[in-house]
N, C-alpha and C positions, 0 to 999 in steps of 0.2 A: 534885204530882204530874208537871206538866209541867216541872220542874227535873231530876226522875229521870229521865224520859224522854228531857230532853235528854244528862244525863251517860252514859246507857249508849247512847247515839246516838255520842256522843264515844269513848265505848271501843270502841265497834264499827268507827269510820271509823280510830280510830288501829291496832286490830288489823288491818284491813284493808291498810292502809297499809304493817302492817309486814312483813305476808305478801307485797306488793306489792316491799318494798325486797329483802325476803331473795331473791327470784325474780330481781328485777333486777341482785343483786351476785353474780355467780360465787362462789366458797369459794377464797381466796386458799390457796396452796400450804403455807404454815405451819400454817394454819387445820385444812387437810386432813390433814397428817402428825400433826396432835395427834387429831383425831377417830378416824383408823385405828387409833391403837397399841393398843386393845384387842384389836382382829383382831388383831395380829402376837403379841401376847404369851398369847392364844389358841391361837393355832398354834402356837408353840414351845411352850407347856405339852403341848400334843398329843402334838408329837414326844417331850418328855420324859417324857412316862408312857408309851410304847412303849420308851422305850431302859430306862428305868428299873425299869416295872414289869412291862411285858405281856411283854418280853423273850422274842422267839417266832424271835430271828435275823432277822427281816426287818422293816423300815421303810416306812411307808407316809410318801410326800410328795409334793406337789405337784412338777408337772413342769416349771415354771418357777421354782422355788425352787431359783435356782444359788448363793445365798449360803449356806445351811443345807448344800448337798451339799458345799461348800469347807467350810465349818468342820468339817462331820464326817468330808471325810479328813484335816483337818488333826490331829485329836483321834483319829483314828485308833482304836483300842479304849477309848480312856481316856473313856468315858460320863461319868464324875463332872468331866472337863476340860469337857466341852460345856456341862455345867449350870452350871459355875462362871462359862462365855462368854455363857451365854444372860443369867445373872441379871446378869453385867456390864454387856451392853449393853441389857438392859430398865432398870439404874438409870441408864445416860449417855443412853440416850432422855426417862426422866422429867426427871432435871436439867436437859438441856437444851433440852426442850421449855418448862420452867417459866422458865427464863431467858426463852426467846424470848418466854413469853406476857407477860412484866415490859416487854420493849422492843418487842412488835410487838401487844399488845392485842389477842389472838388471843379469838375471839369463841365462847366456851364455848355460850354463853347461845340457838346458834343448832344444837347437838346434836340436841333432840329433833324442829327443822324438817327437820334434813338426813336422819334416819331417818324422817318420814312421807314425805318427798319420794321418797327410795329405795323405799319401797313400793310406792307408787303406780306410780314407772318398773317396778320389777319386776314387778308386774300386768301392766301392760301390755305390756312384751316376752314375759313368757310366753305370754299370750294372742293377740298378735301373730306372734309365730313358730310356736308350737302351731297357727292357724289356717293356716299355709302348710303343716302337713304334712298336711290335711285337703283343700289343693287338688287339681285336675289334675295337679298339677306331683309330689305324693305325697315331696314330700325326708322324706328316712329321720332317725326320729330320731337326734341326735346322741351320744346317751349308750347306745345299745344293746347294747354289750358290759362298760360299766360298770352297767348294770341286772344284769347275769349274775356280775360278779367285782368290784362296788364296796363301797362299804361297807353294811351292813348294819344296825348298832345305831345310835342316836340320836347318839351322842357322835361316832362316825365321821362321820356323815352333817354335824352343825357343825363337824368340825374339815376334814373337805374342801371344803365350803363355803366357811369362814375362809381356808385356804390358797389356793384358787382366785382366789375375790375379791381378797385382798391380794397376792398374788403376781403375777397373770398382769397384774392392771391396774397394778402398780408398774413389770413389764417392758416390757407392751407399749403401754399407754398414756402414763406418766410416761417413761420412759427411749425408748422407738421413736419413738412420735407426735409427743412431744415434741421429742426430737432431731434428727427430720428435720427440724422446723419451725425450729428454731433454727438447724439447719446449712445447712438454705434459703434462710432469711436472711442467715446470712453470705456465703452465695455468691451474695446479691441476686437469687436467684428472686424472680417476681412471686407477689405472697401467694396469690392463687388457686391458682398451678400448687404452692407447698408446701404449699398444705392438702390439695389432691389427692391428692399423694403421699403425705405422711404419714397419710391416710384409708385411702388403698389398700394399702400397704406392711403399715401395722403392723396392719391388719385381716387382709392374707394371710398375715402370719407367725403371728398369734394363730391363724388356724383351723391351720396347719400345722402348730406345735407337737402338735397332740392326736395325730397320725400318727406320732410317734418314741417310743422309749421301750420298754422292757419292758410296759408298759401302755398303747400306743399302738392305736389303733383302727385295724381295716384300712379303706384310704383309698375314699372311695367320692366322685363328683363331686356326688351329692345333699348329703349331710353336710359337703363342704367349702365350698359354698356357704351353707349355714345356717349353719356356724360364719362365715365372712367376713360375713354380715349382721348378726350378734350382734355380732361386733367393728367393724362400723360404728356400728351404736347406742350401744356402751359408748364408742367414741371421740367421737360426737356430745356423751355426756354429758358425759365429759372436758372436751370442748374448750367448750362452753358452760354448766358448772355447776360444774365444777372435780372433782379426783381424788376425793376423801372421796364425793361423789355417785357416781362410776363404781365405786368399789369395793366400797360397801353396796348397788348395785343390783345388781351380779354375786353378792355373797354370798347376798343376800336371793331372787334369781333360783335358783340353786343350791338352796339352804333348800327353797324351793317346790316343785323339780322332785324333791327326794328324799324330802320330807315328804309329798308332796300325788299329783304325778304318778306318781311309782316308788312308791306303800305304803310 
């Protein structure tokens, strides 16, 4: 009996040490790219479904997805060509990441922990941000127009959630936040100043992009500040926990909004 209790205690300590070790080590970029690849493939599958099956003459796409927009312009009306292009890119990603996994020992076993961690952050963010809406400042809901003209079916909600989480984190956190930090270091800016610039500029750009384009919201200071704060929170996750955690937290927050808060 004592031996079995001792073994259970050792397993419990190892599990706890594993959790602490996971939280102590931010996810490497190669690991993150591998773990978010399913979202990219699901999002592209949604675009192909619209092009090849729905065929209503209009295409719903994430506003920060500049790569897909460029590819669609290059393919013009040849939808089959875009399907081939997506298949080639997907295959190249799989082969590249498979090679990287052999060279860099990518941590696939951390995937369940990343998802669980992202669920907790998404629930915290949704509770915190929507608590602000009930405060005396009365921050307006950031998706008010989307609630009227946004996705209705479950697959559209999942498609938009995956597209927003993947593309916006790639552009504003990996690209803009990471680019500002890198450029500031090259210019020998103080570390604190580099981080402040990265947090402020990337979050402000993330908020501002929601007011441009044919589906952009009407500008309101309250909703701008709401999105700015959301950008700061996601940038904090990116800096502290890595790209994959920021991406999945963003996706899960949008899923929570569409399916729970927006009915």
